PALO-522612 format. One record per residue (C-alpha): residue number from 1; x, y, z. Coordinates in steps of 0.02 Angstrom, whole numbers, plus 32768, in hexadecimal, padded with zeros to 4 digits. Layout:
> i,px,py,pz
> NUM,X,Y,Z;
...
END
This chain:
> i,px,py,pz
> 1,7FEC,8006,8004;
> 2,8049,80A9,7FD7;
> 3,8041,814A,803E;
> 4,7F85,817F,800B;
> 5,7F4A,80CF,8036;
> 6,7FA5,80B3,80D7;
> 7,7F5E,8179,8108;
> 8,7EA2,8153,80D2;
> 9,7E9E,80B1,8135;
> 10,7EDF,8104,81D6;
> 11,7E5E,8188,81C3;
> 12,7DDD,8105,81A5;
> 13,7DFF,80A4,8251;
> 14,7DF2,814B,82A4;
> 15,7D5C,8181,825C;
> 16,7D19,8109,81F3;
> 17,7CC6,8057,81F0;
> 18,7D60,7FF2,820C;
> 19,7D55,7F7D,8296;
> 20,7DEF,7F12,827D;
> 21,7EA0,7F57,823F;
> 22,7F23,7ED3,8209;
> 23,7FE5,7F0E,8208;
> 24,806B,7EB5,81F0;
> 25,80EA,7ED8,828B;
> 26,816B,7F42,8219;
> 27,80CE,7FB1,81FF;
> 28,80BE,7FEE,82A7;
> 29,8165,803C,82C4;
> 30,8152,80BA,821C;
> 31,8141,817E,8245;
> 32,8090,8178,8201;
> 33,8044,80FB,8263;
> 34,8084,8119,82FE;
> 35,8036,81D1,82E0;
> 36,7F7D,818D,82D5;
> 37,7FB9,80EB,835F;
> 38,7F86,815C,83F0;
> 39,7ED0,8195,83C7;
> 40,7E95,80C1,8395;
> 41,7E06,808E,840B;
> 42,7E69,7FE3,840C;
> 43,7E06,7F55,847F;
> 44,7E78,7ED5,8444;
> 45,7F3C,7EA5,840E;
> 46,7F35,7DFE,83A2;
> 47,7FF5,7DCA,837B;
> 48,7FD8,7D5A,82F4;
> 49,8061,7CD0,82D3;
> 50,80AA,7CFA,8382;
> 51,8140,7C7B,836D;
> 52,8194,7D0B,8307;
> 53,81C0,7D53,83A6;
> 54,822F,7CD7,83DE;
> 55,82D2,7CDC,83C0;
> 56,82DC,7C35,83CB;
> 57,8225,7C0A,8360;
> 58,8259,7BC4,82AC;
> 59,8223,7C71,8266;
> 60,826D,7CFD,82DA;
> 61,8239,7DC8,8270;
> 62,8295,7E46,82E9;
> 63,81EF,7EAB,82D7;
> 64,8191,7E3C,834E;
> 65,8202,7E77,83CE;
> 66,81BD,7F25,83BE;
> 67,80FF,7EFF,83D0;
> 68,811E,7F15,84AA;
> 69,8111,7FD4,848E;
> 70,8065,7FA8,8483;
> 71,8071,7FA1,853E;
> 72,808B,8047,8554;
> 73,8003,8097,84EF;
> 74,7F7A,8023,850C;
> 75,7F9A,7FE9,85C4;
> 76,7EEB,7F93,85E4;
> 77,7ED5,7F4A,8537;
> 78,7EE6,7E8D,8548;
> 79,7F64,7E33,84D5;
> 80,7F38,7DA8,8475;
> 81,7FC5,7D38,842F;
> 82,7FAA,7C98,83BA;
> 83,800F,7C18,836D;
> 84,800A,7B6A,832B;
> 85,80CA,7B33,834A;
> 86,810A,7B75,83D4;
> 87,8190,7AF0,8432;
> 88,8193,7B17,8504;
> 89,8219,7B70,84EB;
> 90,81C7,7BE8,845C;
> 91,8127,7C02,84D2;
> 92,8199,7C33,8559;
> 93,81E4,7CB2,84EE;
> 94,814D,7CE3,84A1;
> 95,80FC,7D21,855F;
> 96,81B2,7D6A,8596;
> 97,81C9,7DD9,84E3;
> 98,80FC,7E26,84DE;
> 99,8110,7E42,8597;
> 100,8097,7DD7,85C3;
> 101,8064,7DCF,867A;
> 102,801C,7D31,86C8;
> 103,7FBF,7D11,8619;
> 104,7F41,7C99,85F4;
> 105,7F7A,7C10,8580;
> 106,7F03,7BAE,8521;
> 107,7F49,7B1E,84B5;
> 108,7EFE,7A99,8447;
> 109,7F46,79EC,843D;
> 110,7FC0,79D1,83B1;
> 111,7F72,7938,8384;
> 112,7F17,793E,82E9;
> 113,7ECF,7893,82E2;
> 114,7E76,78A0,823F;
> 115,7F44,78B3,81FD;
> 116,7F96,7816,81AF;
> 117,805F,7844,81CA;
> 118,80A2,77F2,8143;
> 119,816B,77E3,811F;
> 120,81C4,779C,8087;
> 121,826B,7792,8043;
> 122,826B,77A8,7F87;
> 123,82F6,77A7,7F02;
> 124,8269,77CE,7E99;
> 125,8206,7872,7ECF;
> 126,81B7,788D,7E27;
> 127,8192,77D8,7E10;
> 128,8148,77D2,7EC9;
> 129,80E1,786E,7ED5;
> 130,8084,784C,7E37;
> 131,805D,7799,7E65;
> 132,8012,77E4,7F25;
> 133,7FAD,785E,7EC4;
> 134,7F76,77DC,7E53;
> 135,7F24,7783,7EE8;
> 136,7EEE,782E,7F3C;
> 137,7E6D,7876,7ED6;
> 138,7E4E,792B,7F5D;
> 139,7E9F,79C9,7F5A;
> 140,7F5D,79AA,7F85;
> 141,7FEF,7A34,7F97;
> 142,809F,7A04,7F58;
> 143,811F,7A61,7FCB;
> 144,81CF,7A83,7F6C;
> 145,8268,7AD4,7FAD;
> 146,8273,7B37,7F01;
> 147,8220,7B9E,7E94;
> 148,8264,7B42,7DFE;
> 149,8241,7A8C,7E55;
> 150,817C,7AC3,7E6B;
> 151,8182,7ADA,7D9F;
> 152,81D2,7A45,7D74;
> 153,8160,79DC,7DF4;
> 154,80B7,7A27,7DA8;
> 155,80ED,7A28,7CF5;
> 156,810C,7974,7D0F;
> 157,807A,7956,7D72;
> 158,8015,79A9,7CDC;
> 159,8071,7948,7C5B;
> 160,8030,78A5,7CBA;
> 161,7F6D,78DE,7CBF;
> 162,7F80,791F,7D6F;
> 163,7F22,79DF,7D7F;
> 164,7FA7,7A2D,7DD5;
> 165,7FEA,7ADD,7DDE;
> 166,808B,7B39,7E04;
> 167,80A6,7BC7,7E9C;
> 168,812E,7C19,7ECD;
> 169,8152,7CE8,7F12;
> 170,81D7,7D07,7E71;
> 171,811E,7CF5,7E0E;
> 172,80C6,7D9D,7DCF;
> 173,803C,7DBD,7E42;
> 174,7FA3,7DAE,7DD0;
> 175,7FFD,7CF4,7DAF;
> 176,7FF9,7CD0,7E81;
> 177,7F5B,7CFC,7E8E;
> 178,7F08,7C96,7DE5;
> 179,7F60,7BF8,7E2F;
> 180,7F2E,7C1F,7EEA;
> 181,7E87,7C3C,7E9E;
> 182,7E6C,7BA1,7E32;
> 183,7EA6,7B23,7EAE;
> 184,7E32,7B77,7F37;
> 185,7DA3,7B43,7ECD;
> 186,7DDC,7AB9,7E91;
> 187,7E00,7ADC,7DC4;
> 188,7EBB,7A9E,7DFC;
> 189,7EBB,79FF,7E63;
> 190,7F7E,7A1C,7EAC;
> 191,7FD8,7ABB,7ED2;
> 192,809C,7A9D,7EE4;
> 193,80CD,7B2F,7F29;
> 194,8166,7B62,7F90;
> 195,8148,7B5E,8036;
> 196,80FD,7C05,8066;
> 197,806E,7BEB,7FFB;
> 198,7FDC,7BA7,8086;
> 199,7FF6,7C34,80FF;
> 200,7F4E,7C7A,813F;
> 201,7EF1,7C1D,80C1;
> 202,7E76,7BA3,80F0;
> 203,7E4A,7B0B,8096;
> 204,7DD6,7AA4,80EC;
> 205,7DDC,7A0F,8075;
> 206,7E8F,79ED,8046;
> 207,7EA5,792C,803E;
> 208,7F60,7925,803F;
> 209,800C,7996,8058;
> 210,80BA,795F,800B;
> 211,815F,798D,8038;
> 212,81B2,795D,7F8C;
> 213,824F,799C,8007;
> 214,826F,7964,80AA;
> 215,823D,7A1A,811F;
> 216,82C3,7A71,8196;
> 217,827A,7A50,823B;
> 218,81C5,7A00,8286;
> 219,818C,7A9E,829A;
> 220,818A,7ACC,81F6;
> 221,8157,7A0D,81C1;
> 222,80BC,7A1D,824F;
> 223,8080,7ACA,8210;
> 224,809D,7A8D,8159;
> 225,804A,79DC,8165;
> 226,7FAC,7A3E,81DC;
> 227,7F74,7A76,813F;
> 228,7F1E,79E5,8116;
> 229,7E83,799A,8171;
> 230,7E26,7A32,81A0;
> 231,7D90,79F5,8188;
> 232,7DAE,795F,8207;
> 233,7DAA,78DA,817D;
> 234,7E44,7868,8171;
> 235,7ED8,78AA,8118;
> 236,7F84,7891,80CD;
> 237,8036,78E7,8100;
> 238,80BB,7889,8081;
> 239,8165,78CD,8099;
> 240,81D6,7897,8028;
> 241,82AE,786E,8051;
> 242,832E,7835,8005;
> 243,83EE,7847,8032;
> 244,8415,78D8,7FE1;
> 245,8385,7923,8052;
> 246,83E2,78EC,80FF;
> 247,847E,791A,80AB;
> 248,843E,79CA,8096;
> 249,83E7,79D1,8144;
> 250,848B,7989,81A1;
> 251,84CF,7A1D,8142;
> 252,8473,7A9E,8158;
> 253,84AF,7AEC,81FF;
> 254,855A,7B1A,81B8;
> 255,8500,7B6C,8121;
> 256,8482,7BB7,8184;
> 257,84EC,7C0D,81FC;
> 258,8594,7C53,819B;
> 259,8626,7CAB,8207;
> 260,8621,7D42,823B;
> 261,86B6,7D95,81C9;
> 262,8631,7D54,812F;
> 263,859A,7DA6,817B;
> 264,8609,7E45,8175;
> 265,8635,7E1D,80BD;
> 266,8583,7E1E,8093;
> 267,8554,7EA9,80F1;
> 268,85D1,7F19,80A0;
> 269,85AC,7EC7,8008;
> 270,84EF,7EEE,8011;
> 271,850B,7FA4,8040;
> 272,8571,7FB5,7F90;
> 273,84F0,7F64,7F37;
> 274,8462,7FDB,7F78;
> 275,84F8,8074,7F72;
> 276,84C9,80A1,8034;
> 277,8549,811C,8075;
> 278,858C,810F,8129;
> 279,8511,8176,818E;
> 280,8489,8156,811B;
> 281,83D5,8116,8163;
> 282,836A,811A,80D2;
> 283,82DC,80C2,8110;
> 284,8293,8089,8067;
> 285,8272,7FFA,8003;
> 286,82F7,7FBC,7F6D;
> 287,82D8,7F46,7EF4;
> 288,833C,7EB6,7F28;
> 289,8380,7E2C,7EA0;
> 290,83DB,7D88,7F08;
> 291,8420,7D4D,7E6C;
> 292,845C,7E09,7E38;
> 293,84A8,7E2A,7ED8;
> 294,850D,7D77,7EF2;
> 295,8544,7D8C,7E31;
> 296,8592,7E35,7E4E;
> 297,85F9,7E1B,7EE9;
> 298,861B,7D6B,7EC5;
> 299,85C5,7D1A,7F33;
> 300,8562,7C71,7F59;
> 301,849D,7C7B,7F5D;
> 302,8484,7BF6,7FF1;
> 303,8510,7C52,806F;
> 304,84E6,7D0A,8048;
> 305,841C,7D02,8042;
> 306,8454,7C8D,80F8;
> 307,84B4,7D37,812A;
> 308,8427,7DA4,80EF;
> 309,83AD,7D4B,8159;
> 310,8421,7D55,81FE;
> 311,843E,7E1D,81EB;
> 312,838F,7E24,81C2;
> 313,837A,7DDB,8270;
> 314,83E7,7E5F,82B9;
> 315,837B,7ED8,827F;
> 316,83DD,7F27,81F9;
> 317,834B,7F16,8169;
> 318,82D1,7EC6,812D;
> 319,82B4,7E46,809F;
> 320,8216,7E22,8056;
> 321,81D8,7D99,7FB1;
> 322,8167,7E06,7F64;
> 323,812D,7EAB,7F77;
> 324,80C6,7F24,7EE8;
> 325,8125,7FCC,7EF2;
> 326,80D7,8052,7E77;
> 327,8137,80DA,7E2F;
> 328,8156,816C,7EA2;
> 329,81B2,821D,7E8B;
> 330,81D7,82AA,7F10;
> 331,8230,833E,7ECA;
> 332,82D8,8358,7F24;
> 333,82EC,8410,7EF6;
> 334,8288,84CB,7EF3;
> 335,8227,851B,7E6C;
> 336,8295,858A,7E34;
> 337,831C,84E4,7DED;
> 338,8272,8494,7D9C;
> 339,824F,8538,7D4B;
> 340,8306,855F,7CFD;
> 341,82E5,849A,7C99;
> 342,826C,84ED,7C1E;
> 343,82DA,8536,7BC6;
> 344,8381,84C9,7BE1;
> 345,8308,842C,7BDA;
> 346,8275,8453,7B94;
> 347,822A,838D,7BA6;
> 348,826A,8380,7C47;
> 349,820C,840A,7C89;
> 350,8174,83C1,7C3B;
> 351,816A,833A,7C9E;
> 352,81A4,839C,7D2E;
> 353,80F0,83FB,7D14;
> 354,8091,8376,7CEA;
> 355,80CA,8358,7DA5;
> 356,80AD,83D0,7DE9;
> 357,7FF8,83E0,7DA3;
> 358,7FC4,832E,7DD0;
> 359,8006,8317,7E7A;
> 360,8007,83A1,7F02;
> 361,8065,832C,7F77;
> 362,8114,831E,7F0A;
> 363,8177,8396,7F78;
> 364,813E,8355,8019;
> 365,8174,8295,8002;
> 366,8171,8209,7F95;
> 367,80D2,81FE,7F3E;
> 368,808B,8170,7EC4;
> 369,8075,81AC,7E0D;
> 370,8016,815B,7D82;
> 371,809A,8144,7CEC;
> 372,8009,812E,7C82;
> 373,7F9B,81C3,7C9A;
> 374,8037,822D,7C9D;
> 375,8062,81E4,7BFE;
> 376,7FBF,821B,7BAC;
> 377,7FB3,82B2,7BE5;
> 378,805D,82E3,7BA3;
> 379,803C,8281,7B05;
> 380,80D2,8203,7B02;
> 381,80FC,8166,7B0C;
> 382,811C,8119,7BC1;
> 383,81C2,80DD,7B9E;
> 384,81F6,818B,7B81;
> 385,81AA,81DA,7C13;
> 386,8204,8144,7C55;
> 387,8297,8182,7C30;
> 388,8288,8239,7C4F;
> 389,825D,821C,7CFE;
> 390,8314,81A8,7D11;
> 391,8365,8248,7CBC;
> 392,8307,82AF,7D4B;
> 393,833C,8239,7DBD;
> 394,83FA,8243,7D9A;
> 395,83E9,8307,7D79;
> 396,83B3,8309,7E43;
> 397,8324,836A,7E24;
> 398,82C1,82D7,7E63;
> 399,82C8,8223,7EB1;
> 400,8253,81AF,7E2E;
> 401,8248,8101,7E70;
> 402,8220,8080,7DF0;
> 403,816C,8011,7DF6;
> 404,8199,7F64,7E38;
> 405,8156,7EBD,7E8C;
> 406,81E6,7E60,7E9D;
> 407,823C,7E2B,7F4A;
> 408,8278,7ED9,7FAE;
> 409,82EF,7EFF,8041;
> 410,82C0,7F9A,80A3;
> 411,8357,7FD7,8100;
> 412,833C,801F,8195;
> 413,83CB,803C,81F6;
> 414,8462,80C0,81FF;
> 415,84EA,8082,8170;
> 416,8597,8069,81EB;
> 417,863E,8009,819A;
> 418,862E,7F6D,8193;
> 419,86C3,7F5A,8220;
> 420,865D,7FA4,829D;
> 421,85C7,7F5E,827A;
> 422,8568,7EFF,833D;
> 423,853A,7E56,82FE;
> 424,850E,7DE2,83A4;
> 425,8560,7D58,837B;
> 426,852D,7D03,842F;
> 427,847D,7D12,83DE;
> 428,84AE,7CC8,832D;
> 429,851E,7C29,8391;
> 430,8482,7C00,83F2;
> 431,8415,7C11,8370;
> 432,84A0,7B9A,8311;
> 433,84A3,7B16,8395;
> 434,83C6,7B1A,83AD;
> 435,83C9,7B0C,82FA;
> 436,8439,7A6A,82F2;
> 437,83CD,7A18,8379;
> 438,8325,7A33,8305;
> 439,8385,79FD,826F;
> 440,83B1,7959,82C8;
> 441,82FC,7937,82ED;
> 442,82C9,7950,8256;
> 443,8352,78CA,8226;
> 444,8321,785C,82A5;
> 445,8245,7880,8275;
> 446,8279,784E,81CE;
> 447,82DD,77A7,81F0;
> 448,8287,775F,8279;
> 449,821C,76BC,825B;
> 450,81F5,768A,8305;
> 451,81A6,7704,835C;
> 452,80EC,7756,8336;
> 453,80F6,7806,82D7;
> 454,808A,783E,8369;
> 455,80F0,7821,83EC;
> 456,8163,787B,83A3;
> 457,8116,7911,837E;
> 458,80B8,7935,83FB;
> 459,813B,792F,8491;
> 460,81B2,79A4,8422;
> 461,8108,7A21,8428;
> 462,8117,79FC,84DD;
> 463,807A,798B,84E8;
> 464,8074,78D1,853C;
> 465,802A,7856,84B2;
> 466,801F,7797,8514;
> 467,7FE2,7739,8477;
> 468,801E,7712,83CD;
> 469,7F96,775F,8349;
> 470,7F85,76D3,8303;
> 471,7F7E,7714,8248;
> 472,802B,776A,8223;
> 473,808D,7720,81A8;
> 474,80F7,76AF,8242;
> 475,806F,769C,8299;
> 476,8011,764A,8203;
> 477,80BF,75F1,81E3;
> 478,80BE,7593,8291;
> 479,801C,7562,827B;
> 480,8048,7512,81E3;
> 481,80AF,74BE,8235;
> 482,805D,748D,82BA;
> 483,7FCE,7446,8257;
> 484,806D,73E5,81E0;
> 485,80AD,739F,828E;
> 486,7FF2,736F,82BC;
> 487,7FD5,7309,8211;
> 488,8091,72B8,8226;
> 489,806F,727C,82D1;
> 490,7FAC,7246,8293;
> 491,8019,71C8,8221;
> 492,8094,7191,8282;
> 493,7FF3,7152,82FB;
> 494,7F91,710A,8272;
> 495,8058,709C,8232;
> 496,805C,7070,82CD;
> 497,7FA9,7024,8309;
> 498,7FC3,6FC4,8255;
> 499,8060,6F72,82A9;
> 500,8024,6F53,835C;
> 501,7F68,6F4B,8335;
> 502,7F43,6F9D,83E0;
> 503,7F9D,7025,844D;
> 504,7F83,706B,850A;
> 505,7F6C,711A,8500;
> 506,7FD7,712E,858B;
> 507,807A,70D1,8520;
> 508,805D,7155,8493;
> 509,80E5,71EC,84E2;
> 510,8168,716C,84EB;
> 511,814B,713C,8446;
> 512,814F,71E0,8411;
> 513,81BF,7250,8474;
> 514,81B6,72D6,83FE;
> 515,810A,72FE,842C;
> 516,80C0,734D,84C4;
> 517,8041,72CC,8522;
> 518,7FD2,7362,8504;
> 519,7FE5,7364,8445;
> 520,7FDA,72AC,8453;
> 521,7F32,72AF,84B1;
> 522,7EDA,7317,845A;
> 523,7EFC,72CF,83AA;
> 524,7EB3,7222,83E5;
> 525,7E24,7283,8436;
> 526,7E04,72C1,8388;
> 527,7E34,7211,831C;
> 528,7DA9,71BE,83A2;
> 529,7D42,725E,8374;
> 530,7D4D,7246,82C2;
> 531,7D38,718E,82BE;
> 532,7DFF,7166,8285;
> 533,7E1B,7107,8337;
> 534,7DC2,709E,83B3;
> 535,7DBF,70B7,8476;
> 536,7DAF,700A,84D2;
> 537,7D78,6FE8,858A;
> 538,7E2A,6FD3,85B4;
> 539,7E89,707B,857B;
> 540,7EC0,702B,84D9;
> 541,7EA2,7080,843C;
> 542,7E89,7020,8386;
> 543,7E5E,7029,82E8;
> 544,7D96,703C,82C9;
> 545,7D65,6F6D,82E2;
> 546,7E07,6F22,8308;
END
């Protein structure tokens, strides 16, 4: 939203029909918002995705820490914090960081009994995904780690006759909305997306979530898997993994937490890339292309991206996947200088005159402009208008920012020399240790073949589970094994009776020591009830009519 839209929204909060205002934590810190904030009649402050306030959570965002200042403005207003995936440690941190005094804690069970958790080792994920989706006919999500992978998998599914569509932040906004709408209305059955998809989307009839690549930690796995079966009906969460996933997870700690010298190198490269001078605090969005940045400064994309994220958590900047920013203009000179353009540069003077006539705020703050409307007024092509605006920008007559809807970086601190940059390495080292622990927990979960999935997931989130769920892949495997053992024992008893004619039930345990007495008695009773065996008065068992 540009400045005028934001101001109009805030006016509606004060004097208009608005009852609920939904804002990002970053918005709370802007001057315009804080100008209106004290006059709001607020009855409740609700903090969504509250795990983002914890530095020990999986998705920490530093601006969440600043939400607590609302206590000072509204000391008597209750605060409600909500999250779906907080471990006990993160829950404590939420209470501390939001400065909640003796809060009431309401927890629903993490146990989703209608979800069948299934993990499968796969050397051919494309084939296994197709086979599963051919059997599961309902609405589904396939999560991939990269944008390129989403497009590849979606294309493979379509070629195999599965109605699928890709979704990722690199797509144009209208294409993303079109893809989401097609999936929401079941026009497209399968959504193949990066993990950002699904936040805030409540589609009740999703029957399957497939993790094409192993998630980094159990918090992410549980949250993404939890997007199935919201109608309470049975649904499946399938995760595929192979040796490459295990290697990636094992190496992720080193990649995610590069050394301090590298962090300083990335910081220096970024401020040079954005051309931010020492002492400068632009407080503005910059179009930011990670690939272009890495290419210009000869950095590898993965460690550079992780370094940027760590420095973002230090409060230096905010990186967004995709934000639409219309063209804006603000004059940086006086009217005398503008008037002098009329003789030396008549075409440039014509543009400045049109801007002043159409937008009376261009001298005071960056103003959103319509390139098409101005070009029409001047009877010139839009491309020529853009060239003239760029020229005026270079001449420092005005600041012109081109429209964009790609990734953006908002720079919001005073730039310093990278050698003097303060980095909290103790915090980063603790995060590193926690990441390693979470990663190891994910690897153990993937490779587990003995313990019920729910009996691993629930204690991880601080909830006890006494009995097996009975329907995850491990439990089903145990049931099949048990059925197989029972069938084998039945055949062994029948074979023994064919040899001996009759046996006392008490001697069966000595003949078959691999089975418990309870298993033998239960099986023999079943066989007597269905007529497979006959029980004599002396306690012997035999085949019927023997």
